[in-house]
N, CA, C, O and CB atoms as a CASP TS submission, in Angstrom:
PFRMAT TS
TARGET T0000
AUTHOR 0000-0000-0000
METHOD Language model
MODEL 1
PARENT N/A
ATOM      1  N   MET     1     -11.599  -3.568   9.916  1.00  0.00           N
ATOM      2  CA  MET     1     -12.446  -3.545   8.990  1.00  0.00           C
ATOM      3  C   MET     1     -11.868  -3.756   7.508  1.00  0.00           C
ATOM      4  O   MET     1     -10.886  -3.134   7.103  1.00  0.00           O
ATOM      5  CB  MET     1     -13.104  -2.374   9.168  1.00  0.00           C
ATOM      6  N   SER     2     -12.469  -4.556   6.851  1.00  0.00           N
ATOM      7  CA  SER     2     -11.781  -4.668   5.454  1.00  0.00           C
ATOM      8  C   SER     2     -12.065  -3.638   4.659  1.00  0.00           C
ATOM      9  O   SER     2     -12.908  -2.770   4.881  1.00  0.00           O
ATOM     10  CB  SER     2     -12.128  -5.839   4.697  1.00  0.00           C
ATOM     11  N   THR     3     -11.220  -3.749   3.539  1.00  0.00           N
ATOM     12  CA  THR     3     -11.691  -2.801   2.437  1.00  0.00           C
ATOM     13  C   THR     3     -12.671  -2.869   1.587  1.00  0.00           C
ATOM     14  O   THR     3     -13.116  -1.898   0.976  1.00  0.00           O
ATOM     15  CB  THR     3     -10.915  -2.622   1.709  1.00  0.00           C
ATOM     16  N   THR     4     -13.141  -4.223   1.477  1.00  0.00           N
ATOM     17  CA  THR     4     -14.495  -4.411   0.771  1.00  0.00           C
ATOM     18  C   THR     4     -15.691  -4.251   1.890  1.00  0.00           C
ATOM     19  O   THR     4     -16.841  -4.333   1.456  1.00  0.00           O
ATOM     20  CB  THR     4     -14.560  -5.980   0.023  1.00  0.00           C
ATOM     21  N   ALA     5     -15.529  -4.059   3.108  1.00  0.00           N
ATOM     22  CA  ALA     5     -16.663  -3.748   3.716  1.00  0.00           C
ATOM     23  C   ALA     5     -16.721  -2.167   3.911  1.00  0.00           C
ATOM     24  O   ALA     5     -17.735  -1.631   4.360  1.00  0.00           O
ATOM     25  CB  ALA     5     -16.751  -4.534   4.989  1.00  0.00           C
ATOM     26  N   ILE     6     -15.572  -1.439   3.548  1.00  0.00           N
ATOM     27  CA  ILE     6     -15.754   0.089   3.687  1.00  0.00           C
ATOM     28  C   ILE     6     -15.886   0.497   2.128  1.00  0.00           C
ATOM     29  O   ILE     6     -16.654   1.439   1.931  1.00  0.00           O
ATOM     30  CB  ILE     6     -14.364   0.912   4.534  1.00  0.00           C
ATOM     31  N   TYR     7     -15.330   0.002   1.112  1.00  0.00           N
ATOM     32  CA  TYR     7     -15.705   0.420  -0.339  1.00  0.00           C
ATOM     33  C   TYR     7     -16.480  -0.594  -1.219  1.00  0.00           C
ATOM     34  O   TYR     7     -16.770  -0.303  -2.379  1.00  0.00           O
ATOM     35  CB  TYR     7     -14.426   0.743  -1.098  1.00  0.00           C
ATOM     36  N   GLY     8     -16.771  -1.627  -0.740  1.00  0.00           N
ATOM     37  CA  GLY     8     -17.605  -2.671  -1.582  1.00  0.00           C
ATOM     38  C   GLY     8     -16.625  -3.399  -2.544  1.00  0.00           C
ATOM     39  O   GLY     8     -15.416  -3.324  -2.323  1.00  0.00           O
ATOM     40  N   PRO     9     -17.097  -4.089  -3.588  1.00  0.00           N
ATOM     41  CA  PRO     9     -16.025  -5.055  -4.205  1.00  0.00           C
ATOM     42  C   PRO     9     -15.341  -4.163  -5.122  1.00  0.00           C
ATOM     43  O   PRO     9     -15.976  -3.189  -5.528  1.00  0.00           O
ATOM     44  CB  PRO     9     -16.623  -6.412  -5.002  1.00  0.00           C
ATOM     45  N   PRO    10     -13.873  -4.380  -5.603  1.00  0.00           N
ATOM     46  CA  PRO    10     -13.154  -3.469  -6.211  1.00  0.00           C
ATOM     47  C   PRO    10     -13.410  -3.418  -7.679  1.00  0.00           C
ATOM     48  O   PRO    10     -13.829  -4.426  -8.247  1.00  0.00           O
ATOM     49  CB  PRO    10     -11.845  -3.686  -5.919  1.00  0.00           C
ATOM     50  N   LYS    11     -13.226  -2.506  -8.218  1.00  0.00           N
ATOM     51  CA  LYS    11     -13.570  -1.880  -9.737  1.00  0.00           C
ATOM     52  C   LYS    11     -12.887  -0.920 -10.029  1.00  0.00           C
ATOM     53  O   LYS    11     -12.870   0.052  -9.273  1.00  0.00           O
ATOM     54  CB  LYS    11     -14.880  -1.380 -10.001  1.00  0.00           C
ATOM     55  N   VAL    12     -12.138  -0.939 -11.209  1.00  0.00           N
ATOM     56  CA  VAL    12     -11.458  -0.057 -11.810  1.00  0.00           C
ATOM     57  C   VAL    12     -12.069   1.646 -11.708  1.00  0.00           C
ATOM     58  O   VAL    12     -13.087   1.867 -12.364  1.00  0.00           O
ATOM     59  CB  VAL    12     -11.392  -0.650 -13.195  1.00  0.00           C
ATOM     60  N   GLY    13     -11.645   2.470 -11.147  1.00  0.00           N
ATOM     61  CA  GLY    13     -12.273   3.937 -10.698  1.00  0.00           C
ATOM     62  C   GLY    13     -12.910   3.891  -9.411  1.00  0.00           C
ATOM     63  O   GLY    13     -13.454   4.879  -8.916  1.00  0.00           O
ATOM     64  N   GLY    14     -12.844   2.584  -8.771  1.00  0.00           N
ATOM     65  CA  GLY    14     -13.376   2.689  -7.401  1.00  0.00           C
ATOM     66  C   GLY    14     -12.196   3.023  -6.498  1.00  0.00           C
ATOM     67  O   GLY    14     -11.051   3.286  -6.864  1.00  0.00           O
ATOM     68  N   ASP    15     -12.670   2.967  -5.255  1.00  0.00           N
ATOM     69  CA  ASP    15     -11.554   3.338  -4.106  1.00  0.00           C
ATOM     70  C   ASP    15     -11.247   2.057  -3.591  1.00  0.00           C
ATOM     71  O   ASP    15     -12.077   1.159  -3.727  1.00  0.00           O
ATOM     72  CB  ASP    15     -12.054   4.371  -2.833  1.00  0.00           C
ATOM     73  N   THR    16     -10.007   1.814  -2.929  1.00  0.00           N
ATOM     74  CA  THR    16      -9.532   0.714  -2.318  1.00  0.00           C
ATOM     75  C   THR    16      -8.610   1.380  -0.943  1.00  0.00           C
ATOM     76  O   THR    16      -8.298   2.571  -0.925  1.00  0.00           O
ATOM     77  CB  THR    16      -8.643  -0.218  -3.489  1.00  0.00           C
ATOM     78  N   LEU    17      -8.313   0.610  -0.045  1.00  0.00           N
ATOM     79  CA  LEU    17      -6.938   1.063   0.923  1.00  0.00           C
ATOM     80  C   LEU    17      -5.996   0.466   0.418  1.00  0.00           C
ATOM     81  O   LEU    17      -6.196  -0.614  -0.139  1.00  0.00           O
ATOM     82  CB  LEU    17      -6.870   0.708   2.471  1.00  0.00           C
ATOM     83  N   SER    18      -4.649   1.062   0.495  1.00  0.00           N
ATOM     84  CA  SER    18      -3.434   0.597  -0.023  1.00  0.00           C
ATOM     85  C   SER    18      -2.611   1.273   0.844  1.00  0.00           C
ATOM     86  O   SER    18      -2.978   2.146   1.630  1.00  0.00           O
ATOM     87  CB  SER    18      -3.157   0.830  -1.487  1.00  0.00           C
ATOM     88  N   TYR    19      -1.314   0.795   0.670  1.00  0.00           N
ATOM     89  CA  TYR    19      -0.107   1.112   1.541  1.00  0.00           C
ATOM     90  C   TYR    19       1.020   2.230   0.349  1.00  0.00           C
ATOM     91  O   TYR    19       1.813   1.969  -0.555  1.00  0.00           O
ATOM     92  CB  TYR    19       0.757  -0.723   2.103  1.00  0.00           C
ATOM     93  N   CYS    20       0.640   3.190   0.834  1.00  0.00           N
ATOM     94  CA  CYS    20       1.704   4.333  -0.137  1.00  0.00           C
ATOM     95  C   CYS    20       3.021   4.464   0.429  1.00  0.00           C
ATOM     96  O   CYS    20       3.203   4.872   1.576  1.00  0.00           O
ATOM     97  CB  CYS    20       1.145   6.008  -0.198  1.00  0.00           C
ATOM     98  N   GLY    21       3.961   4.119  -0.373  1.00  0.00           N
ATOM     99  CA  GLY    21       5.378   4.386  -0.363  1.00  0.00           C
ATOM    100  C   GLY    21       5.805   5.646  -0.036  1.00  0.00           C
ATOM    101  O   GLY    21       6.664   5.826   0.828  1.00  0.00           O
ATOM    102  N   LYS    22       5.209   6.662  -0.735  1.00  0.00           N
ATOM    103  CA  LYS    22       5.778   7.913  -0.615  1.00  0.00           C
ATOM    104  C   LYS    22       5.294   8.616   0.502  1.00  0.00           C
ATOM    105  O   LYS    22       5.967   9.482   1.060  1.00  0.00           O
ATOM    106  CB  LYS    22       5.597   8.648  -1.736  1.00  0.00           C
ATOM    107  N   CYS    23       3.969   8.235   0.921  1.00  0.00           N
ATOM    108  CA  CYS    23       3.232   8.961   2.087  1.00  0.00           C
ATOM    109  C   CYS    23       3.389   8.145   3.358  1.00  0.00           C
ATOM    110  O   CYS    23       3.035   8.704   4.396  1.00  0.00           O
ATOM    111  CB  CYS    23       1.636   9.163   1.779  1.00  0.00           C
ATOM    112  N   LYS    24       3.881   6.872   3.440  1.00  0.00           N
ATOM    113  CA  LYS    24       4.418   5.867   4.342  1.00  0.00           C
ATOM    114  C   LYS    24       3.273   5.552   5.227  1.00  0.00           C
ATOM    115  O   LYS    24       3.595   5.300   6.388  1.00  0.00           O
ATOM    116  CB  LYS    24       5.695   6.346   5.145  1.00  0.00           C
ATOM    117  N   ILE    25       2.027   5.510   4.949  1.00  0.00           N
ATOM    118  CA  ILE    25       0.967   5.090   5.656  1.00  0.00           C
ATOM    119  C   ILE    25      -0.137   4.267   4.558  1.00  0.00           C
ATOM    120  O   ILE    25      -0.060   4.465   3.345  1.00  0.00           O
ATOM    121  CB  ILE    25       0.354   6.428   6.413  1.00  0.00           C
ATOM    122  N   GLU    26      -1.072   3.408   5.110  1.00  0.00           N
ATOM    123  CA  GLU    26      -2.048   3.190   4.369  1.00  0.00           C
ATOM    124  C   GLU    26      -3.092   4.193   4.177  1.00  0.00           C
ATOM    125  O   GLU    26      -3.637   4.734   5.140  1.00  0.00           O
ATOM    126  CB  GLU    26      -2.496   2.181   4.756  1.00  0.00           C
ATOM    127  N   LEU    27      -3.428   4.494   2.805  1.00  0.00           N
ATOM    128  CA  LEU    27      -4.515   5.521   2.512  1.00  0.00           C
ATOM    129  C   LEU    27      -5.362   5.248   1.605  1.00  0.00           C
ATOM    130  O   LEU    27      -5.208   4.102   1.181  1.00  0.00           O
ATOM    131  CB  LEU    27      -4.085   6.682   2.155  1.00  0.00           C
ATOM    132  N   ALA    28      -6.500   6.021   0.950  1.00  0.00           N
ATOM    133  CA  ALA    28      -7.521   5.398  -0.125  1.00  0.00           C
ATOM    134  C   ALA    28      -6.679   5.946  -1.137  1.00  0.00           C
ATOM    135  O   ALA    28      -6.017   6.984  -1.168  1.00  0.00           O
ATOM    136  CB  ALA    28      -9.266   5.878  -0.169  1.00  0.00           C
ATOM    137  N   HIS    29      -6.858   4.963  -2.012  1.00  0.00           N
ATOM    138  CA  HIS    29      -6.565   5.156  -3.240  1.00  0.00           C
ATOM    139  C   HIS    29      -7.631   4.775  -4.756  1.00  0.00           C
ATOM    140  O   HIS    29      -8.505   3.909  -4.719  1.00  0.00           O
ATOM    141  CB  HIS    29      -5.380   4.450  -3.172  1.00  0.00           C
ATOM    142  N   VAL    30      -7.371   5.484  -5.814  1.00  0.00           N
ATOM    143  CA  VAL    30      -8.345   4.923  -6.823  1.00  0.00           C
ATOM    144  C   VAL    30      -7.897   3.889  -7.607  1.00  0.00           C
ATOM    145  O   VAL    30      -6.771   4.075  -8.067  1.00  0.00           O
ATOM    146  CB  VAL    30      -8.788   5.872  -7.707  1.00  0.00           C
ATOM    147  N   ILE    31      -8.369   2.980  -7.865  1.00  0.00           N
ATOM    148  CA  ILE    31      -7.833   1.778  -8.593  1.00  0.00           C
ATOM    149  C   ILE    31      -7.718   2.073 -10.275  1.00  0.00           C
ATOM    150  O   ILE    31      -8.697   2.187 -11.013  1.00  0.00           O
ATOM    151  CB  ILE    31      -8.893   0.459  -8.268  1.00  0.00           C
ATOM    152  N   ALA    32      -6.463   2.156 -10.652  1.00  0.00           N
ATOM    153  CA  ALA    32      -6.047   2.566 -12.043  1.00  0.00           C
ATOM    154  C   ALA    32      -6.442   1.220 -12.919  1.00  0.00           C
ATOM    155  O   ALA    32      -6.858   1.458 -14.053  1.00  0.00           O
ATOM    156  CB  ALA    32      -4.297   2.994 -12.126  1.00  0.00           C
ATOM    157  N   SER    33      -6.372   0.043 -12.583  1.00  0.00           N
ATOM    158  CA  SER    33      -6.171  -1.237 -13.112  1.00  0.00           C
ATOM    159  C   SER    33      -6.347  -2.354 -12.426  1.00  0.00           C
ATOM    160  O   SER    33      -6.080  -2.415 -11.226  1.00  0.00           O
ATOM    161  CB  SER    33      -5.105  -1.335 -13.522  1.00  0.00           C
ATOM    162  N   MET    34      -6.850  -3.433 -13.160  1.00  0.00           N
ATOM    163  CA  MET    34      -7.221  -4.612 -12.353  1.00  0.00           C
ATOM    164  C   MET    34      -6.423  -5.772 -13.059  1.00  0.00           C
ATOM    165  O   MET    34      -6.167  -5.761 -14.263  1.00  0.00           O
ATOM    166  CB  MET    34      -8.895  -4.878 -12.311  1.00  0.00           C
ATOM    167  N   VAL    35      -6.090  -6.685 -12.267  1.00  0.00           N
ATOM    168  CA  VAL    35      -5.577  -8.306 -13.011  1.00  0.00           C
ATOM    169  C   VAL    35      -6.246  -9.261 -12.531  1.00  0.00           C
ATOM    170  O   VAL    35      -6.137  -9.252 -11.305  1.00  0.00           O
ATOM    171  CB  VAL    35      -4.056  -8.856 -12.776  1.00  0.00           C
ATOM    172  N   ASP    36      -6.948 -10.159 -12.933  1.00  0.00           N
ATOM    173  CA  ASP    36      -7.407 -11.559 -12.303  1.00  0.00           C
ATOM    174  C   ASP    36      -8.464 -10.988 -11.176  1.00  0.00           C
ATOM    175  O   ASP    36      -8.551 -11.722 -10.192  1.00  0.00           O
ATOM    176  CB  ASP    36      -5.968 -12.577 -11.539  1.00  0.00           C
ATOM    177  N   GLY    37      -9.250  -9.851 -11.151  1.00  0.00           N
ATOM    178  CA  GLY    37     -10.252  -9.415 -10.499  1.00  0.00           C
ATOM    179  C   GLY    37      -9.719  -8.742  -9.208  1.00  0.00           C
ATOM    180  O   GLY    37     -10.576  -8.353  -8.416  1.00  0.00           O
ATOM    181  N   LYS    38      -8.258  -8.532  -8.857  1.00  0.00           N
ATOM    182  CA  LYS    38      -7.722  -7.795  -8.042  1.00  0.00           C
ATOM    183  C   LYS    38      -6.999  -6.491  -8.463  1.00  0.00           C
ATOM    184  O   LYS    38      -6.564  -6.434  -9.613  1.00  0.00           O
ATOM    185  CB  LYS    38      -7.007  -8.557  -7.449  1.00  0.00           C
ATOM    186  N   PRO    39      -6.829  -5.399  -7.596  1.00  0.00           N
ATOM    187  CA  PRO    39      -6.252  -4.391  -8.046  1.00  0.00           C
ATOM    188  C   PRO    39      -4.894  -4.637  -8.396  1.00  0.00           C
ATOM    189  O   PRO    39      -4.212  -5.431  -7.749  1.00  0.00           O
ATOM    190  CB  PRO    39      -6.389  -3.449  -7.232  1.00  0.00           C
ATOM    191  N   SER    40      -4.340  -3.845  -9.633  1.00  0.00           N
ATOM    192  CA  SER    40      -2.892  -3.990 -10.013  1.00  0.00           C
ATOM    193  C   SER    40      -2.126  -2.648  -9.864  1.00  0.00           C
ATOM    194  O   SER    40      -1.017  -2.521  -9.344  1.00  0.00           O
ATOM    195  CB  SER    40      -2.767  -4.502 -11.507  1.00  0.00           C
ATOM    196  N   LYS    41      -2.922  -1.632 -10.422  1.00  0.00           N
ATOM    197  CA  LYS    41      -2.346  -0.655  -9.979  1.00  0.00           C
ATOM    198  C   LYS    41      -3.166   0.569  -9.548  1.00  0.00           C
ATOM    199  O   LYS    41      -4.249   0.710 -10.116  1.00  0.00           O
ATOM    200  CB  LYS    41      -1.505  -0.405 -10.838  1.00  0.00           C
ATOM    201  N   VAL    42      -2.779   1.542  -8.555  1.00  0.00           N
ATOM    202  CA  VAL    42      -3.669   2.506  -7.673  1.00  0.00           C
ATOM    203  C   VAL    42      -3.145   3.745  -7.861  1.00  0.00           C
ATOM    204  O   VAL    42      -1.961   3.791  -8.197  1.00  0.00           O
ATOM    205  CB  VAL    42      -3.715   2.211  -6.132  1.00  0.00           C
ATOM    206  N   VAL    43      -3.731   4.736  -7.728  1.00  0.00           N
ATOM    207  CA  VAL    43      -3.415   6.271  -7.555  1.00  0.00           C
ATOM    208  C   VAL    43      -3.771   6.785  -6.014  1.00  0.00           C
ATOM    209  O   VAL    43      -4.916   6.880  -5.571  1.00  0.00           O
ATOM    210  CB  VAL    43      -4.370   7.186  -8.703  1.00  0.00           C
ATOM    211  N   CYS    44      -2.599   7.083  -5.322  1.00  0.00           N
ATOM    212  CA  CYS    44      -3.015   7.890  -4.001  1.00  0.00           C
ATOM    213  C   CYS    44      -3.775   8.974  -4.168  1.00  0.00           C
ATOM    214  O   CYS    44      -3.521   9.742  -5.096  1.00  0.00           O
ATOM    215  CB  CYS    44      -1.928   8.388  -3.255  1.00  0.00           C
ATOM    216  N   LYS    45      -4.916   9.235  -3.229  1.00  0.00           N
ATOM    217  CA  LYS    45      -5.642  10.359  -3.348  1.00  0.00           C
ATOM    218  C   LYS    45      -4.994  11.427  -2.539  1.00  0.00           C
ATOM    219  O   LYS    45      -5.404  12.587  -2.548  1.00  0.00           O
ATOM    220  CB  LYS    45      -7.009  10.124  -2.977  1.00  0.00           C
ATOM    221  N   THR    46      -4.041  11.046  -1.883  1.00  0.00           N
ATOM    222  CA  THR    46      -3.280  12.247  -0.991  1.00  0.00           C
ATOM    223  C   THR    46      -2.263  13.089  -1.878  1.00  0.00           C
ATOM    224  O   THR    46      -2.348  14.288  -2.141  1.00  0.00           O
ATOM    225  CB  THR    46      -2.341  11.552   0.334  1.00  0.00           C
ATOM    226  N   CYS    47      -1.093  12.019  -2.356  1.00  0.00           N
ATOM    227  CA  CYS    47       0.060  12.409  -3.131  1.00  0.00           C
ATOM    228  C   CYS    47      -0.145  12.419  -4.770  1.00  0.00           C
ATOM    229  O   CYS    47       0.613  12.893  -5.617  1.00  0.00           O
ATOM    230  CB  CYS    47       1.194  11.431  -2.739  1.00  0.00           C
ATOM    231  N   LYS    48      -1.212  11.852  -4.921  1.00  0.00           N
ATOM    232  CA  LYS    48      -1.286  11.779  -6.497  1.00  0.00           C
ATOM    233  C   LYS    48      -0.322  10.514  -7.064  1.00  0.00           C
ATOM    234  O   LYS    48      -0.421  10.260  -8.264  1.00  0.00           O
ATOM    235  CB  LYS    48      -0.712  13.330  -7.180  1.00  0.00           C
ATOM    236  N   GLY    49       0.324   9.958  -6.496  1.00  0.00           N
ATOM    237  CA  GLY    49       1.479   9.002  -6.990  1.00  0.00           C
ATOM    238  C   GLY    49       0.769   7.846  -7.420  1.00  0.00           C
ATOM    239  O   GLY    49      -0.219   7.521  -6.762  1.00  0.00           O
ATOM    240  N   GLN    50       1.142   7.082  -8.534  1.00  0.00           N
ATOM    241  CA  GLN    50       0.697   5.952  -8.873  1.00  0.00           C
ATOM    242  C   GLN    50       1.625   4.814  -8.646  1.00  0.00           C
ATOM    243  O   GLN    50       2.829   4.982  -8.840  1.00  0.00           O
ATOM    244  CB  GLN    50       0.315   6.050 -10.094  1.00  0.00           C
ATOM    245  N   HIS    51       1.220   3.823  -8.304  1.00  0.00           N
ATOM    246  CA  HIS    51       2.101   2.550  -7.950  1.00  0.00           C
ATOM    247  C   HIS    51       1.274   1.394  -8.084  1.00  0.00           C
ATOM    248  O   HIS    51       0.060   1.425  -8.284  1.00  0.00           O
ATOM    249  CB  HIS    51       2.712   2.554  -6.470  1.00  0.00           C
ATOM    250  N   LYS    52       2.080   0.230  -7.949  1.00  0.00           N
ATOM    251  CA  LYS    52       1.406  -1.233  -7.724  1.00  0.00           C
ATOM    252  C   LYS    52       0.466  -1.218  -6.508  1.00  0.00           C
ATOM    253  O   LYS    52       0.715  -0.462  -5.569  1.00  0.00           O
ATOM    254  CB  LYS    52       2.570  -2.427  -7.447  1.00  0.00           C
ATOM    255  N   TYR    53      -0.641  -2.054  -6.494  1.00  0.00           N
ATOM    256  CA  TYR    53      -1.344  -2.092  -5.461  1.00  0.00           C
ATOM    257  C   TYR    53      -0.853  -2.662  -4.064  1.00  0.00           C
ATOM    258  O   TYR    53      -0.747  -3.886  -4.143  1.00  0.00           O
ATOM    259  CB  TYR    53      -2.320  -2.673  -5.873  1.00  0.00           C
ATOM    260  N   ARG    54      -0.604  -2.294  -3.126  1.00  0.00           N
ATOM    261  CA  ARG    54       0.170  -2.767  -2.023  1.00  0.00           C
ATOM    262  C   ARG    54      -0.993  -3.092  -0.922  1.00  0.00           C
ATOM    263  O   ARG    54      -1.709  -2.101  -0.781  1.00  0.00           O
ATOM    264  CB  ARG    54       1.332  -1.616  -1.526  1.00  0.00           C
ATOM    265  N   GLY    55      -1.356  -4.092  -0.174  1.00  0.00           N
ATOM    266  CA  GLY    55      -2.200  -4.227   0.984  1.00  0.00           C
ATOM    267  C   GLY    55      -1.384  -3.390   1.926  1.00  0.00           C
ATOM    268  O   GLY    55      -0.415  -2.691   1.631  1.00  0.00           O
ATOM    269  N   ALA    56      -1.962  -3.582   3.177  1.00  0.00           N
ATOM    270  CA  ALA    56      -1.212  -3.105   4.416  1.00  0.00           C
ATOM    271  C   ALA    56      -0.134  -3.831   4.686  1.00  0.00           C
ATOM    272  O   ALA    56      -0.100  -5.045   4.481  1.00  0.00           O
ATOM    273  CB  ALA    56      -1.968  -3.103   5.590  1.00  0.00           C
ATOM    274  N   PRO    57       1.024  -3.032   5.260  1.00  0.00           N
ATOM    275  CA  PRO    57       2.356  -3.722   5.183  1.00  0.00           C
ATOM    276  C   PRO    57       2.369  -4.542   6.163  1.00  0.00           C
ATOM    277  O   PRO    57       1.826  -4.144   7.194  1.00  0.00           O
ATOM    278  CB  PRO    57       3.537  -2.910   5.239  1.00  0.00           C
ATOM    279  N   LEU    58       2.917  -5.777   6.161  1.00  0.00           N
ATOM    280  CA  LEU    58       2.943  -7.003   7.415  1.00  0.00           C
ATOM    281  C   LEU    58       3.824  -6.227   8.605  1.00  0.00           C
ATOM    282  O   LEU    58       4.739  -5.410   8.499  1.00  0.00           O
ATOM    283  CB  LEU    58       3.897  -8.745   6.843  1.00  0.00           C
ATOM    284  N   PRO    59       3.371  -6.637   9.431  1.00  0.00           N
ATOM    285  CA  PRO    59       4.160  -6.351  10.798  1.00  0.00           C
ATOM    286  C   PRO    59       5.570  -6.905  10.903  1.00  0.00           C
ATOM    287  O   PRO    59       5.798  -7.879  10.185  1.00  0.00           O
ATOM    288  CB  PRO    59       3.388  -6.964  12.008  1.00  0.00           C
ATOM    289  N   PRO    60       6.462  -6.498  11.597  1.00  0.00           N
ATOM    290  CA  PRO    60       7.421  -7.250  11.738  1.00  0.00           C
ATOM    291  C   PRO    60       7.533  -8.666  12.356  1.00  0.00           C
ATOM    292  O   PRO    60       7.049  -8.640  13.487  1.00  0.00           O
ATOM    293  CB  PRO    60       8.060  -6.576  12.225  1.00  0.00           C
ATOM    294  N   GLY    61       7.943  -9.751  12.059  1.00  0.00           N
ATOM    295  CA  GLY    61       7.946 -10.958  12.466  1.00  0.00           C
ATOM    296  C   GLY    61       9.388 -11.728  12.545  1.00  0.00           C
ATOM    297  O   GLY    61      10.399 -11.291  11.996  1.00  0.00           O
ATOM    298  N   PRO    62       9.340 -12.816  13.231  1.00  0.00           N
ATOM    299  CA  PRO    62      10.425 -13.725  13.101  1.00  0.00           C
ATOM    300  C   PRO    62      10.858 -13.832  11.520  1.00  0.00           C
ATOM    301  O   PRO    62       9.948 -14.141  10.750  1.00  0.00           O
ATOM    302  CB  PRO    62       9.976 -15.150  13.719  1.00  0.00           C
ATOM    303  N   GLY    63      12.292 -13.583  10.906  1.00  0.00           N
ATOM    304  CA  GLY    63      12.455 -13.881   9.654  1.00  0.00           C
ATOM    305  C   GLY    63      12.354 -12.866   8.680  1.00  0.00           C
ATOM    306  O   GLY    63      12.769 -12.987   7.528  1.00  0.00           O
ATOM    307  N   ARG    64      11.712 -11.703   9.220  1.00  0.00           N
ATOM    308  CA  ARG    64      11.447 -10.561   8.454  1.00  0.00           C
ATOM    309  C   ARG    64      12.578  -9.497   8.615  1.00  0.00           C
ATOM    310  O   ARG    64      12.896  -9.294   9.786  1.00  0.00           O
ATOM    311  CB  ARG    64      10.104 -10.008   8.849  1.00  0.00           C
ATOM    312  N   ARG    65      13.212  -8.815   7.718  1.00  0.00           N
ATOM    313  CA  ARG    65      14.072  -8.158   8.000  1.00  0.00           C
ATOM    314  C   ARG    65      13.604  -6.510   8.007  1.00  0.00           C
ATOM    315  O   ARG    65      12.641  -6.042   7.399  1.00  0.00           O
ATOM    316  CB  ARG    65      15.081  -8.596   7.151  1.00  0.00           C
ATOM    317  N   THR    66      14.226  -6.034   8.567  1.00  0.00           N
ATOM    318  CA  THR    66      13.833  -4.616   9.134  1.00  0.00           C
ATOM    319  C   THR    66      14.779  -3.845   8.850  1.00  0.00           C
ATOM    320  O   THR    66      15.915  -4.283   9.027  1.00  0.00           O
ATOM    321  CB  THR    66      13.587  -4.474  10.568  1.00  0.00           C
ATOM    322  N   ARG    67      14.591  -2.355   8.282  1.00  0.00           N
ATOM    323  CA  ARG    67      15.651  -1.483   8.328  1.00  0.00           C
ATOM    324  C   ARG    67      16.158  -0.980   9.910  1.00  0.00           C
ATOM    325  O   ARG    67      15.320  -0.718  10.772  1.00  0.00           O
ATOM    326  CB  ARG    67      15.189  -0.295   7.446  1.00  0.00           C
ATOM    327  N   THR    68      17.390  -0.900  10.123  1.00  0.00           N
ATOM    328  CA  THR    68      18.111  -0.606  11.168  1.00  0.00           C
ATOM    329  C   THR    68      19.305   0.460  10.915  1.00  0.00           C
ATOM    330  O   THR    68      20.110   0.337   9.993  1.00  0.00           O
ATOM    331  CB  THR    68      18.567  -1.849  11.654  1.00  0.00           C
ATOM    332  N   ALA    69      19.317   1.513  11.843  1.00  0.00           N
ATOM    333  CA  ALA    69      20.396   2.301  11.378  1.00  0.00           C
ATOM    334  C   ALA    69      21.639   1.724  11.675  1.00  0.00           C
ATOM    335  O   ALA    69      21.929   0.913  12.554  1.00  0.00           O
ATOM    336  CB  ALA    69      20.357   3.584  11.887  1.00  0.00           C
ATOM    337  N   ALA    70      22.419   2.326  10.708  1.00  0.00           N
ATOM    338  CA  ALA    70      23.998   1.752  10.822  1.00  0.00           C
ATOM    339  C   ALA    70      24.517   2.153  11.973  1.00  0.00           C
ATOM    340  O   ALA    70      24.058   3.102  12.610  1.00  0.00           O
ATOM    341  CB  ALA    70      25.027   2.234   9.723  1.00  0.00           C
ATOM    342  N   PRO    71      25.791   1.272  12.429  1.00  0.00           N
ATOM    343  CA  PRO    71      26.345   1.271  13.780  1.00  0.00           C
ATOM    344  C   PRO    71      27.371   2.783  13.828  1.00  0.00           C
ATOM    345  O   PRO    71      28.149   2.701  12.878  1.00  0.00           O
ATOM    346  CB  PRO    71      27.295  -0.339  14.031  1.00  0.00           C
ATOM    347  N   PRO    72      27.519   3.606  14.321  1.00  0.00           N
ATOM    348  CA  PRO    72      28.311   4.615  14.383  1.00  0.00           C
ATOM    349  C   PRO    72      29.760   4.180  14.222  1.00  0.00           C
ATOM    350  O   PRO    72      30.351   3.341  14.902  1.00  0.00           O
ATOM    351  CB  PRO    72      28.057   5.296  15.558  1.00  0.00           C
ATOM    352  N   LYS    73      30.298   4.997  13.058  1.00  0.00           N
ATOM    353  CA  LYS    73      31.928   4.779  12.586  1.00  0.00           C
ATOM    354  C   LYS    73      32.627   5.244  13.885  1.00  0.00           C
ATOM    355  O   LYS    73      32.392   6.278  14.509  1.00  0.00           O
ATOM    356  CB  LYS    73      32.513   5.830  11.087  1.00  0.00           C
ATOM    357  N   VAL    74      33.560   4.252  14.180  1.00  0.00           N
ATOM    358  CA  VAL    74      34.641   4.649  15.170  1.00  0.00           C
ATOM    359  C   VAL    74      35.724   5.036  14.874  1.00  0.00           C
ATOM    360  O   VAL    74      36.221   4.320  14.004  1.00  0.00           O
ATOM    361  CB  VAL    74      34.962   3.855  15.900  1.00  0.00           C
ATOM    362  N   SER    75      36.446   5.971  15.234  1.00  0.00           N
ATOM    363  CA  SER    75      37.508   6.631  14.503  1.00  0.00           C
ATOM    364  C   SER    75      38.857   6.276  15.001  1.00  0.00           C
ATOM    365  O   SER    75      39.858   6.762  14.475  1.00  0.00           O
ATOM    366  CB  SER    75      37.343   8.081  14.558  1.00  0.00           C
TER
END
């Protein structure tokens, strides 16, 4: 289901879904500012952090770098 289907068209002060880097999950956010009709800055309704709008994180795929643990050091 899309964000527009849930919250309607985006507007400043309205709600949207965005990936929160602090919470590490896609959550509800309040739109703080918009550029060219798209959310630009949002405020997380859970942790109250303000950040750039980020849609859902892209799934890992070919050519995408993913974080991995460093190999153990050999003494």
